[in-house]
N, C-alpha and C positions, 0 to 999 in steps of 0.2 A: 314556480315552485315545482319540485319533483314529486313524483308519486309517493316516495318515501317520506318527504317532508309533509306532504298532505296527510299521509297515514298518521304521523306523529301529532299533528295539529288536531286532526279530527278526534283521535283517541283521547287527548287531554280534554278537548271541548265536550266530548260525550260524557266523560266522567264528571265534569263540573255541572253539566245540564242535569245528569241523573241525580247528583247530590242535591241540587235545588228542588227537584221533584220530591225527593225523599224528605227534605225539610218541609215542604208544603204538606205532605201526608202527615208526618209526625206531629206537626203543629196543630192538627185537628184532633189528635187522639188524647184521651185522658191517661193519667199515669197507669191506671189499671189496664186500659186497653193495650198499652205499650208491652205489657208482660203477659197478656192474655193468650192462652192456649185452649183450644177445644178438645185436644187429646195429647197424650204424651209423645206421639210420633210427629207432632207439628212444631214448628218454631214460632215463637212470639216475635213481634217487630223488634223488641229489644235484643233478642238473639241474632236477628238478621243484621242489626246495626253493629253488634260486637263482631260478628262473623265478617262482614264487609271490611271493617277496619283491619282486622287481622290479616285478611286475604290481600288487601292492597299493600299493607306494610310488608308482608312477606314476599309477594311476587314482584312489586315495583320498587319499593324503597330498598329492600334487601337484594332481591334477585337480579334487578336491573341496575339500581343505583349503588349497590354495595354497602348500604347502611347496616350496622349491627341490628339484629332483631332476633328476639326469642319469642316464640308463639306457643300459647296453650290452646290449640284449636278446639279440644274437647270442652274446655271451660266456656268457650263462646256459645255452645249449644247447651250445656248443662245449667247454665244460669236460669233461675226462675224469678228472680227479682234483681233489682240492681239500681244503678244510678238513674236519675231522671232524664227526661228528654233533652234538656239543655246540655247536660254533660255528654250524653251519647252522641248528640248531633255535633257538638263542638269538637270532640275527639275525632269523629268521622270526617267532618269538614276539614280539619287541619291536615289529616292524613291525605285526603284526596287532593288538597291544594299542594302539598309537598309532592305527591305523585305527579301532578300535572307539570310542576316545575322540572322534575326528572325527565319526563317524557318529552317536553318541549325542548329541553336542552340537550337531548341525546344526539350525538353525531350520527348521521344516517348509516355510516360504515359500520356501526355496531349492531344493526338490526339483524344481521346473519350470525352474530357471535352467539355461542352457546353458553347457557347458564343453567345451574342446578337449583331447582326450587322444589321443596318437599322431596319426593321420590322421582321427580320428573327432570329429564334433561331436555331443554327446549331452547329455541332461539329466543333472543331478546324480542324480536317481532311477535313470536308465539306467546311469549309471557304477557306482553302488553295486550294482544288480542284476546287472550284468556281472561284478563282482568276486566276489560271493557264488557265482554260478553257475560261473564260471571256477575258483574255489578248490575248489568241490565236485567238479568234474570231475577235476581233478588229485588230490584226496584219494582218489577211488575208483581212480585208477591206482596210487597209492601202496599202498592197501589190497590190490589185486590182486597187486602185486609182492611185498608182504610175505607174503601167503598162499602165493605160488609158492615163495619162498625158504625160508620156515620150515615149510611144510606144516602150519600150525595155523589153527584157527578163532580169530579175534581176539575174539569174544564181544561185539561191539558191539550185537548185537541179540539176545542171549541171553534177555533179559527178555520177549521175545515168544513164546518157546517154550512149549509145553504143559509142565506141571510134570514129567511123566515124560521129557521130551526136554531139560530144562535141563542146561546144562554145569555141572559141579561147580565151585565158586569156586576150588578148588585147581588146576583145569586152565586157568584164565585167566591170561594173562601179567601 
């Protein structure tokens, strides 16, 4: 496998892993917590889910894959209530799965091709890197909010603890 092929595989895998972690977090939240904000300059988990879907669709499905897409980025952040967890997660999951297919199927020769996304002219490699990094950043916001709301350790890194420090499987969500 070339480094370019490895980059594509790792990028798709990382998006899918991050999606699974988002599902684990949102599955522990109440409908109220999904849309809860402590101030107007913060985003609720629901806003982050809408925003991630819009970002992946715009940058990967449209910018890299060439699919038609119209995005209302402001509406992703303006929402104060909306659909429930199942719809939000289902929409995001299907978008991430579509993006993983586009990324995995991309000929490595296209990584240096330039594309226009929003106001940015970037390489396809740059667009993919942006999306994976951006998705991870918002994943960690969702993890933090979930920990704050539930007061629980989510156990994502429990396997790294010393045996005497490991969380009991029954304590995991």
